[in-house]
C-alpha positions in Angstrom: -10.9 -34.4 21.9 -9.1 -32.4 19.4 -5.9 -30.3 20.1 -8.1 -26.5 19.0 -11.4 -28.0 21.4 -8.9 -28.5 24.3 -7.1 -25.4 23.8 -10.7 -23.1 23.1 -11.9 -25.2 27.2 -9.0 -23.1 28.2 -8.8 -19.8 26.4 -12.3 -19.8 27.9 -11.6 -20.6 31.4 -8.7 -18.4 31.6 -10.4 -15.0 29.6 -13.3 -15.6 32.1 -10.9 -15.1 34.9 -9.1 -12.9 33.4 -12.3 -11.0 32.9 -12.9 -10.7 36.3 -9.8 -9.7 37.4 -10.1 -6.7 35.0 -13.0 -5.3 36.2 -13.2 -2.0 38.2 -14.8 -1.7 41.8 -18.0 -0.5 40.8 -19.1 -4.1 39.4 -18.2 -1.9 35.5 -15.4 -3.3 32.3 -12.8 -1.3 31.7 -11.5 -2.3 27.9 -9.9 -6.2 27.5 -6.9 -6.6 29.2 -3.3 -7.6 27.4 -3.8 -10.9 27.9 -7.2 -11.7 26.7 -6.6 -9.8 23.6 -3.5 -12.4 23.0 -5.1 -15.0 23.6 -8.0 -14.1 21.3 -5.7 -13.4 18.9 -4.3 -17.0 19.0 -7.3 -18.4 19.0 -8.1 -16.5 15.8 -5.2 -18.0 14.0 -5.8 -21.5 15.6 -9.0 -21.4 13.6 -7.7 -19.9 10.6 -5.3 -22.6 10.6 -7.6 -25.7 11.3 -9.8 -24.2 8.4 -6.8 -24.2 6.1 -5.9 -28.2 6.7 -9.8 -28.9 6.8 -10.6 -27.5 2.9 -7.0 -28.9 1.5 -7.6 -32.5 3.0 -11.7 -32.3 2.2 -10.4 -31.6 -1.7 -7.8 -34.8 -1.4 -4.9 -32.5 -1.7 -1.4 -33.0 0.2 0.4 -30.7 2.3 4.3 -30.6 0.2 7.3 -29.0 1.4 8.6 -26.6 -1.1 11.9 -24.6 -1.7 11.2 -21.0 -1.2 13.9 -20.1 -4.7 11.7 -22.0 -6.4 8.2 -20.1 -6.1 7.8 -16.5 -7.7 5.3 -14.3 -6.3 1.4 -13.8 -7.6 1.2 -12.0 -10.7 -1.3 -9.0 -9.0 -0.8 -8.1 -5.7 -3.3 -7.3 -3.1 -1.1 -6.6 0.2 0.5 -3.4 0.8 2.2 -4.8 5.1 5.7 -4.8 4.7 7.5 -8.4 3.9 9.4 -9.2 6.5 13.3 -8.4 6.6 14.2 -10.3 9.1 14.7 -12.8 12.3 13.3 -10.3 14.6 9.8 -9.9 12.0 7.1 -11.4 14.3 5.8 -13.2 11.7 8.8 -14.5 11.6 9.5 -15.1 15.0 6.2 -17.0 15.7 6.5 -19.8 13.0 10.8 -19.9 13.9 9.1 -21.4 17.5 6.0 -23.4 16.2 6.8 -24.3 13.0 4.4 -23.0 10.1 1.2 -24.2 10.7 -0.6 -22.4 7.7 0.6 -23.7 4.4 0.4 -21.3 1.7 -1.2 -22.2 -1.8 0.7 -21.8 -4.9 0.0 -23.0 -8.7 2.7 -24.1 -11.3 4.3 -21.3 -13.1 2.3 -20.5 -16.2 5.7 -19.4 -17.9 7.4 -22.4 -16.0 6.5 -26.0 -15.1 9.9 -26.5 -13.1 8.7 -23.2 -10.8 5.9 -22.7 -8.9 3.8 -19.1 -8.2 2.6 -18.1 -4.6 -1.8 -17.8 -5.2 -2.1 -16.6 -1.4 1.2 -16.6 1.1 3.3 -14.1 0.5 4.4 -12.9 4.2 4.7 -16.8 5.0 6.6 -17.7 2.1 9.3 -14.5 2.8 9.6 -15.6 7.2 10.6 -19.4 5.6 13.1 -18.1 3.2 14.6 -15.6 5.9 14.4 -18.9 8.8 16.3 -20.8 5.7 13.6 -23.6 5.6 11.3 -25.4 3.2 7.9 -24.2 2.9 4.6 -26.2 3.4 2.8 -25.4 0.8 -0.7 -27.1 -1.3 -0.3 -27.2 -5.1 -3.4 -26.9 -6.8 -4.0 -26.4 -11.1 -5.0 -23.2 -11.2 -5.5 -20.6 -14.1 -5.3 -16.7 -14.0 -9.3 -16.4 -13.4 -9.2 -18.8 -10.6 -5.9 -16.9 -8.8 -8.2 -13.7 -9.3 -10.9 -15.6 -7.2 -8.8 -17.8 -4.7 -7.5 -14.7 -3.6 -10.4 -13.0 -3.4 -11.2 -15.7 -1.0 -8.6 -15.7 1.1 -8.7 -12.4 2.1 -12.3 -12.5 2.9 -11.9 -15.4 5.5 -8.9 -14.4 7.0 -8.4 -10.5 7.6 -10.3 -8.0 4.9 -8.3 -5.9 3.3 -7.9 -1.9 4.4 -9.4 0.1 1.9 -7.0 1.3 0.0 -5.6 -2.5 -0.2 -9.1 -3.2 -2.7 -8.3 -0.4 -4.3 -5.2 -1.4 -4.7 -6.4 -4.5 -6.0 -9.2 -4.1 -8.5 -7.2 -1.4 -10.3 -4.5 -4.3 -10.4 -6.7 -6.4 -12.0 -8.9 -4.2 -14.1 -5.3 -3.1 -15.7 -4.1 -6.7 -16.1 -7.0 -6.6 -18.6 -9.8 -8.7 -15.9 -13.7 -8.2 -16.4 -15.5 -5.7 -14.1 -17.8 -8.8 -13.1 -14.4 -11.0 -12.4 -13.1 -8.0 -10.0 -16.6 -7.5 -9.1 -16.7 -11.1 -8.1 -13.2 -11.0 -6.0 -13.7 -8.3 -3.8 -17.3 -9.1 -2.7 -18.9 -5.5 -4.4 -21.2 -4.1 -6.7 -20.5 -1.8 -10.0 -20.5 1.4 -8.2 -18.5 0.6 -5.3 -15.9 -0.9 -7.4 -16.0 2.4 -9.6 -14.9 4.4 -6.3 -11.7 2.2 -5.7 -10.7 1.7 -8.9 -10.8 5.6 -9.1 -9.2 6.2 -6.2 -5.7 3.9 -7.1 -6.0 6.3 -10.4 -6.1 9.5 -8.7 -3.5 9.4 -5.9 0.3 8.1 -7.5 1.1 4.1 -6.6 4.0 5.4 -4.8 2.3 7.6 -2.4 -0.1 4.7 -1.8 2.9 2.7 -0.6 4.6 5.2 1.0 1.3 5.6 3.1 0.8 1.8 3.2 -2.9 0.1 4.0 -3.6 2.5 6.5 -6.7 0.1 8.4 -7.9 2.9 10.2 -8.6 5.2 7.3 -11.7 3.3 5.3 -13.6 4.4 2.4 -15.1 8.1 3.3 -11.0 9.3 4.1 -9.5 7.7 0.3 -12.1 9.1 -1.8 -11.4 12.7 0.1 -7.8 12.4 -0.5 -8.5 11.2 -4.1 -11.1 14.2 -4.9 -8.7 16.4 -4.4 -6.0 15.2 -6.0 -4.0 17.4 -8.3 -0.3 17.6 -10.0 0.6 20.7 -7.3 -0.9 18.0 -4.6 1.8 15.5 -5.6 4.9 17.7 -5.4 4.0 19.7 -1.3 5.0 15.9 -0.4 7.7 14.8 -2.4 9.5 15.9 1.3 7.1 14.8 3.9 7.7 11.1 2.0 11.2 11.1 2.3 12.0 12.0 5.5 12.7 9.5 8.6 10.2 11.3 10.8 7.6 9.8 8.2 9.5 6.5 7.6 9.2 5.7 11.5 5.5 6.3 11.8 3.2 3.4 11.2 0.8 3.0 7.8 -2.3 5.4 9.6 -0.2 7.5 11.4 1.4 8.1 8.0 -2.3 8.5 5.8 -2.7 11.2 8.8 0.5 13.2 8.4 -0.2 13.1 4.6 -3.3 14.0 4.8 -2.3 17.7 7.4 0.4 18.1 5.0 -1.8 18.8 2.1 -4.5 21.1 4.0 -1.1 23.2 5.7 -1.2 26.5 3.7 2.0 27.4 1.8 3.6 30.6 3.4 3.7 33.0 1.0 7.1 33.6 -0.7 7.3 37.5 -1.3 8.2 38.2 -5.1 11.5 40.2 -5.8 11.9 42.4 -8.4 14.4 44.4 -10.6 14.7 46.3 -13.9 16.6 46.2 -17.3 17.3 48.4 -19.3 20.3 47.3 -22.2 23.7 49.5 -22.0 23.2 50.0 -26.3 19.9 50.9 -26.5 16.9 52.6 -23.5 14.4 53.0 -25.7 13.1 49.6 -24.3 12.4 48.3 -20.9 12.1 44.9 -18.6 11.3 43.9 -16.0 11.9 40.5 -14.0 9.2 38.7 -11.4 10.4 36.3 -9.7 8.3 34.6 -6.3 8.5 31.5 -5.5 9.7 29.1 -8.8 8.5 31.0 -11.4 9.9 34.0 -13.4 8.5 36.0 -15.3 9.7 39.0 -17.8 7.8 42.0 -19.1 9.4 44.1 -22.0 7.9 47.6 -22.6 8.4 50.8 -25.4 10.4 50.7 -28.1 11.3 47.0 -30.1 9.7 45.2 -27.3 7.4 43.2 -29.8 10.4 42.5 -32.2 12.6 41.8 -29.1 9.8 39.5 -27.5 9.7 37.6 -30.9 13.4 37.3 -31.2 13.6 35.5 -27.8 10.2 33.0 -28.3 12.0 31.7 -31.5 15.6 30.6 -29.7 14.0 30.0 -26.2 15.4 26.1 -27.0 18.8 27.6 -28.0 19.2 29.6 -24.7 17.6 26.3 -22.7 20.5 24.7 -24.1 23.4 27.6 -23.5 21.8 27.3 -19.8 22.0 24.0 -19.3 26.1 23.9 -20.3 26.4 26.9 -18.1 25.1 24.9 -15.4 
């Protein structure tokens, strides 16, 4: 009996016991207990490991050990998840305890035959790098088109990309000159849906998307609504929020909600201040200056107002330079 079959049998037996203990007195079922969820995730990872290894063996490929510093990132980004930063990261801890059981896929770097380039497995590569170990990898001969397809297949098999990750992946591929039929194949989508995905990544600034993150709970409808209401004025309202410690502490789904809430909030009305101006040498011309928030207007009346207005207009660059020098 294989390792996977033995552990699966153990999981089934234990899950039945935990499920029985998870019944209410009336026999109704509560939500899955923490241990059940944890073991289900473990079994899922085992199945992924088994699939990856079987695929390598069937194709006649070997799993080799490479130095992490000899491997560069993929030329196209598909994930918005944070890379492991320290030894406390869950993935780093898991690999540290159990070893790297799922190999990454690399190709010989197209611009340097002494280096490699990741096709998929960026987070595993970073985790192994933090642990100071060599990385288990499969080396495959792939061109750029093959890489795109391989990334798409891997994402479908392991964990589907969130909606905005799909949008960013599609946008990045098109920006690099890949044709839409290929992008549709990589994402397993149709022409209409691909257009919507790309429109989301085009409408919302990339630094905002990266700040929010994958936000898996915010699906297609919410991201489309955010993109459709996006304007340059919208972006200016968010910078304080995006730079705040409070925003950084929240998980990715909560960050999306905070952005939506900030944009829905009506900005406080700023009272206007006005004052009149009359030159000391000439009382025939009058001006009124009105300031509201970040805007300022000057209105000139009577006398030489038109000529003075033309004079000012012709010297705005000069006056602004003088203003900058004073500051």
